[in-house]
C-alpha positions as CSV (number, residue, x, y, z in Angstrom):
1,X,102.7,53.9,107.9
2,X,101.4,55.7,111.0
3,X,97.8,56.8,110.7
4,X,97.2,60.5,111.6
5,X,93.8,61.4,113.0
6,X,91.8,64.4,111.8
7,X,92.6,66.2,115.0
8,X,96.3,65.5,114.6
9,X,96.2,66.9,111.1
10,X,94.3,69.9,112.4
11,X,97.0,70.6,115.0
12,X,99.7,70.2,112.4
13,X,97.9,72.7,110.2
14,X,97.4,75.2,113.0
15,X,101.0,75.0,114.1
16,X,102.3,75.6,110.5
17,X,99.8,78.4,109.9
18,X,100.9,80.2,113.1
19,X,97.5,79.8,114.7
20,X,98.2,77.7,117.7
21,X,99.8,80.7,119.3
22,X,100.7,84.1,117.9
23,X,104.4,84.4,116.9
24,X,107.0,87.1,117.1
25,X,108.0,87.0,113.4
26,X,108.7,89.8,111.0
27,X,105.7,90.2,108.7
28,X,107.7,89.4,105.6
29,X,109.0,86.2,107.1
30,X,105.5,85.2,108.1
31,X,104.1,85.8,104.6
32,X,106.9,83.6,103.2
33,X,106.3,80.9,105.7
34,X,102.7,80.8,104.7
35,X,103.6,80.8,101.0
36,X,101.5,83.9,100.6
37,X,98.0,84.7,101.5
38,X,94.8,84.7,99.6
39,X,94.0,88.3,98.6
40,X,90.7,88.6,96.6
41,X,89.5,90.7,99.6
42,X,91.9,93.6,100.0
43,X,91.8,93.7,103.8
44,X,91.6,89.9,104.5
45,X,95.5,89.5,104.7
46,X,95.5,92.2,107.5
47,X,93.0,90.2,109.6
48,X,94.9,87.0,108.8
49,X,98.2,88.4,109.9
50,X,96.7,90.0,113.0
51,X,95.5,86.5,114.1
52,X,98.9,85.1,113.5
53,X,101.5,87.7,114.6
54,X,101.9,89.2,118.1
55,X,101.1,92.9,118.1
56,X,100.7,93.1,114.3
57,X,100.0,96.7,113.0
58,X,98.4,97.7,109.7
59,X,101.3,99.8,108.6
60,X,103.7,96.9,108.7
61,X,102.0,95.2,105.8
62,X,101.1,98.5,104.0
63,X,104.8,99.5,104.2
64,X,105.9,96.2,102.6
65,X,103.5,96.8,99.7
66,X,104.6,100.4,99.2
67,X,108.3,99.4,99.4
68,X,107.7,96.6,96.9
69,X,108.8,93.8,99.3
70,X,105.3,92.3,98.9
71,X,103.1,92.1,95.8
72,X,99.5,91.2,95.0
73,X,99.2,89.0,91.9
74,X,97.4,86.0,90.4
75,X,99.3,82.8,91.3
76,X,98.0,79.6,92.8
77,X,94.7,78.4,91.1
78,X,95.0,81.6,89.0
79,X,93.6,83.5,92.0
80,X,94.9,86.7,93.6
81,X,97.5,86.2,96.3
82,X,99.7,88.4,98.5
83,X,103.3,87.1,98.4
84,X,106.8,88.3,99.0
85,X,108.4,89.8,95.9
86,X,111.2,87.1,96.2
87,X,108.6,84.3,96.2
88,X,106.6,85.9,93.4
89,X,109.6,85.7,91.0
90,X,109.9,82.0,91.8
91,X,106.2,81.1,91.9
92,X,104.9,82.8,88.8
93,X,106.9,80.8,86.1
94,X,106.1,77.6,87.9
95,X,102.4,78.3,87.8
96,X,102.2,79.3,84.1
97,X,100.4,76.0,83.2
98,X,97.7,76.9,85.7
99,X,97.3,80.4,84.1
100,X,97.2,78.9,80.6
101,X,94.5,76.4,81.6
102,X,92.4,79.1,83.4
103,X,92.6,81.3,80.3
104,X,91.5,78.5,78.0
105,X,88.6,77.7,80.2
106,X,87.4,81.3,80.5
107,X,88.1,82.7,77.0
108,X,89.4,79.9,74.8
109,X,86.7,80.2,72.2
110,X,87.0,84.0,71.9
111,X,90.8,83.8,71.6
112,X,90.9,80.8,69.3
113,X,91.8,82.8,66.2
114,X,93.9,85.4,67.9
115,X,97.7,85.6,68.0
116,X,97.9,85.5,71.8
117,X,101.6,86.1,72.0
118,X,101.2,89.4,70.1
119,X,98.2,90.3,72.2
120,X,100.1,89.7,75.4
121,X,103.1,91.6,74.2
122,X,100.9,94.6,73.3
123,X,99.2,94.4,76.7
124,X,102.6,94.3,78.4
125,X,103.8,97.4,76.5
126,X,100.6,99.3,77.6
127,X,100.8,98.5,81.3
128,X,104.6,99.0,81.6
129,X,104.3,102.4,80.0
130,X,101.3,103.5,82.0
131,X,99.8,101.2,84.6
132,X,96.0,100.7,84.2
133,X,93.0,98.7,85.1
134,X,92.2,95.5,83.2
135,X,89.1,97.1,81.8
136,X,91.0,100.1,80.4
137,X,93.6,97.8,79.0
138,X,91.0,95.6,77.3
139,X,89.4,98.6,75.7
140,X,92.8,99.9,74.5
141,X,93.7,96.5,73.0
142,X,90.4,96.3,71.1
143,X,91.4,99.4,69.2
144,X,94.1,97.2,67.7
145,X,92.2,93.9,67.5
146,X,88.8,94.9,66.1
147,X,85.9,92.7,67.1
148,X,87.7,91.2,70.1
149,X,85.9,91.2,73.4
150,X,87.7,93.6,75.9
151,X,87.3,91.2,78.8
152,X,88.8,88.4,76.8
153,X,91.7,90.7,75.6
154,X,92.4,91.7,79.2
155,X,92.1,88.1,80.4
156,X,94.8,87.0,77.9
157,X,97.2,89.6,79.2
158,X,96.4,88.8,82.8
159,X,97.2,85.1,82.3
160,X,100.1,85.4,79.9
161,X,101.9,88.3,81.5
162,X,102.8,88.3,85.2
163,X,100.8,91.3,86.3
164,X,100.8,92.9,89.8
165,X,98.3,95.2,91.4
166,X,100.1,98.3,92.6
167,X,99.3,100.6,95.6
168,X,97.1,102.1,96.8
169,X,95.2,98.8,96.1
170,X,95.6,96.7,99.2
171,X,96.7,99.5,101.5
172,X,94.8,99.7,104.8
173,X,92.7,102.9,105.0
174,X,93.2,103.8,101.3
175,X,91.1,103.0,98.3
176,X,91.7,102.7,94.6
177,X,91.0,100.6,91.6
178,X,93.1,97.6,90.8
179,X,95.8,99.1,88.6
180,X,98.3,96.7,87.0
181,X,101.8,96.6,85.6
182,X,104.2,93.7,85.0
183,X,106.0,92.3,88.0
184,X,109.3,92.8,86.2
185,X,108.7,96.5,85.6
186,X,107.4,97.0,89.2
187,X,110.3,95.2,90.9
188,X,113.0,95.9,88.3
189,X,113.9,92.2,88.3
190,X,113.2,89.3,85.9
191,X,111.3,86.2,86.7
192,X,113.4,83.3,87.9
193,X,115.0,81.5,84.9
194,X,115.3,78.3,86.7
195,X,112.3,77.9,89.1
196,X,112.3,74.7,91.2
197,X,109.1,72.6,91.4
198,X,110.7,70.8,94.3
199,X,110.9,74.1,96.2
200,X,107.2,74.6,95.5
201,X,106.2,71.2,97.0
202,X,108.4,71.7,100.0
203,X,107.0,75.1,100.7
204,X,103.4,73.8,100.5
205,X,104.2,70.9,102.9
206,X,105.9,73.3,105.3
207,X,102.8,75.5,105.4
208,X,100.0,72.9,105.0
209,X,101.3,69.4,105.4
210,X,101.0,66.5,105.9
211,X,99.1,66.3,102.6
212,X,98.1,64.0,99.7
213,X,99.2,64.6,96.1
214,X,95.6,65.7,95.4
215,X,95.8,68.3,98.2
216,X,99.0,69.8,96.6
217,X,97.2,69.9,93.2
218,X,94.1,71.6,94.7
219,X,96.2,74.2,96.4
220,X,98.5,75.0,93.4
221,X,96.2,74.2,90.5
222,X,99.0,72.2,89.0
223,X,98.6,68.6,87.6
224,X,101.1,65.8,87.0
225,X,103.2,66.4,90.1
226,X,103.9,62.7,90.7
227,X,107.4,62.9,89.2
228,X,108.3,65.8,91.5
229,X,107.1,63.8,94.5
230,X,109.2,60.8,93.4
231,X,112.3,63.1,93.2
232,X,111.6,64.3,96.7
233,X,110.8,61.0,98.3
234,X,114.2,60.4,99.9
235,X,113.7,63.7,101.8
236,X,110.1,63.1,102.9
237,X,108.3,60.9,105.3
238,X,104.8,59.4,104.8
239,X,101.7,58.8,106.9
240,X,98.1,57.8,106.2
241,X,95.0,59.6,107.1
242,X,91.9,58.0,108.5
243,X,90.7,57.1,105.0
244,X,93.9,55.3,104.2
245,X,95.3,57.9,101.8
246,X,99.1,58.5,101.7
247,X,100.2,61.8,103.2
248,X,103.6,63.3,102.5
249,X,105.5,65.5,104.9
250,X,108.8,67.1,105.8
251,X,110.6,65.1,108.5
252,X,111.2,68.1,110.9
253,X,107.9,69.9,110.4
254,X,105.7,70.3,113.6
255,X,103.1,67.7,114.3
256,X,101.6,68.6,117.7
257,X,99.6,66.2,119.8
258,X,95.9,66.0,119.1
259,X,94.9,67.4,122.5
260,X,97.1,70.5,122.1
261,X,95.0,73.5,123.2
262,X,93.8,75.9,120.6
263,X,92.4,79.4,121.4
264,X,89.6,81.0,119.2
265,X,90.9,82.7,116.1
266,X,89.4,84.9,113.4
267,X,90.2,84.2,109.7
268,X,89.6,86.7,106.9
269,X,87.6,86.0,103.7
270,X,89.1,83.5,101.4
271,X,91.6,82.2,104.0
272,X,94.0,79.8,102.4
273,X,93.3,77.2,105.0
274,X,89.9,76.6,103.5
275,X,91.2,76.5,99.9
276,X,94.3,74.3,100.1
277,X,93.0,70.8,100.4
278,X,91.0,68.2,98.4
279,X,89.4,67.3,101.7
280,X,88.8,70.1,104.2
281,X,87.9,67.8,107.0
282,X,91.0,68.8,109.0
283,X,89.7,72.4,109.3
284,X,85.9,72.4,108.6
285,X,83.0,69.9,108.7
286,X,81.6,69.5,105.2
287,X,78.1,70.1,106.6
288,X,79.1,73.8,107.0
289,X,80.4,74.2,103.4
290,X,77.4,76.0,101.9
291,X,77.4,78.5,104.8
292,X,81.0,79.5,104.1
293,X,81.3,79.0,100.3
294,X,78.6,81.1,98.7
295,X,77.0,80.5,95.3
296,X,78.6,83.6,93.9
297,X,82.2,82.6,94.7
298,X,82.7,84.4,98.0
299,X,84.4,82.5,100.9
300,X,83.1,84.1,104.0
301,X,85.2,85.2,107.0
302,X,85.2,82.5,109.6
303,X,86.3,81.8,113.1
304,X,87.8,78.8,114.7
305,X,86.8,77.1,118.0
306,X,89.1,74.4,119.2
307,X,90.9,74.7,115.8
308,X,87.9,74.0,113.6
309,X,85.6,76.4,111.7
310,X,82.6,77.0,114.0
311,X,80.9,80.0,112.3
312,X,81.2,83.2,110.3
313,X,81.7,86.9,111.2
314,X,81.2,90.3,109.7
315,X,82.3,93.7,110.9
316,X,80.1,96.8,110.3
317,X,81.0,100.4,111.3
318,X,79.7,103.9,110.8
319,X,80.2,107.2,112.6
320,X,81.4,106.4,116.1
321,X,80.0,102.9,116.2
322,X,81.4,99.5,115.2
323,X,80.0,96.0,115.7
324,X,81.4,92.6,115.2
325,X,78.5,90.2,114.2
326,X,79.3,86.6,115.0
327,X,77.1,83.8,113.6
328,X,78.0,80.4,115.2
329,X,77.1,77.2,113.4
330,X,76.4,75.4,116.6
331,X,75.5,76.2,120.2
332,X,78.6,77.5,122.0
333,X,79.4,76.8,125.6
334,X,79.6,79.8,127.9
335,X,83.3,79.4,128.1
336,X,83.6,79.3,124.3
337,X,81.4,82.4,123.9
338,X,83.3,84.3,126.5
339,X,86.7,83.5,124.9
340,X,85.4,84.4,121.4
341,X,84.0,87.7,122.8
342,X,87.4,88.6,124.3
343,X,89.2,87.8,121.0
344,X,86.5,89.7,119.1
345,X,86.9,92.8,121.3
346,X,90.6,92.7,120.6
347,X,90.0,92.5,116.9
348,X,87.6,95.4,116.9
349,X,90.3,97.5,118.6
350,X,92.7,96.5,115.8
351,X,90.2,97.2,113.0
352,X,88.4,100.3,114.2
353,X,90.4,101.8,117.0
354,X,88.9,105.2,116.4
355,X,85.3,104.1,117.1
356,X,84.0,105.3,120.4
357,X,81.5,102.5,120.8
358,X,82.5,98.9,119.9
359,X,80.3,95.9,120.4
360,X,80.6,92.1,119.9
361,X,77.2,90.6,119.0
362,X,76.1,87.0,118.6
363,X,73.2,85.6,116.5
364,X,71.6,82.2,116.5
365,X,72.9,81.3,119.9
366,X,70.4,79.4,121.9
């Protein structure tokens, strides 16, 4: 098998993540091509799409959420994602084992003596009648299940019922609590009755490949996918990485040359590129991990230089002023700093166009 270097894997990832050059794609098509976007941070998908799509505007994504073409819900790794409604109906049943394992790990002991099917059915009835927050639902359920912890009750419904967060949650410029209902009630459609695990694997490889079986498991949260891979083998090609591990890929997926130019790009918090591999070496040096992955579970917003994570960023604004704070992990060349400043100025215009004074500032630059 051909050995792919880390840089070759990096360029393949950037090409599939629409980050080598901005694309002229409808936003819905881009979201489906990416198999969704991590959405623990409400605004992160907006920054992620701005870095990927030519002339992206906030209202394009907000409109898709309001029109129910895109939804926010717990999916891969039992974490919150923004996906197309069409993909949500396919993904959610495939990922039920992930949701079950997450629920058992978080609340297994508290729910051990509880009829979880009855609890989930009661929760579904509540949110389909009157969408509500998880906290409110937990309190309401504990009126029926005396002695049950409200957080555990809400967790059971969240993981056993396909819940979506409805607008204004996730709408740029608007605020609101995370209010939930079922995806079936919200979309007026049932979950797929015959979801295809092969589709899930192909979608992952299209967005993140070439990849190992362990990479696919880390991204999805699923285990025991070897049988699915064996079914797909006639339709896949294989490589090895620098450590000798087998990588699977789609034959016609892009794999650019290692020296393909890559301009600076800003990624939002929790970007999927940092959460979709067992080994993140193709996108980030492990020595930077603790500066990006915090002890309280936050994945900081980062920027790429030459395709690799090179630092973090934070935007602050108030009154007429807005500043993009850039913290590099290494000394930048003047050319790198200039290019990053230009891209940062464009991002400030996108994020806070009404601010009269916008500034890009660097810290820890020698």
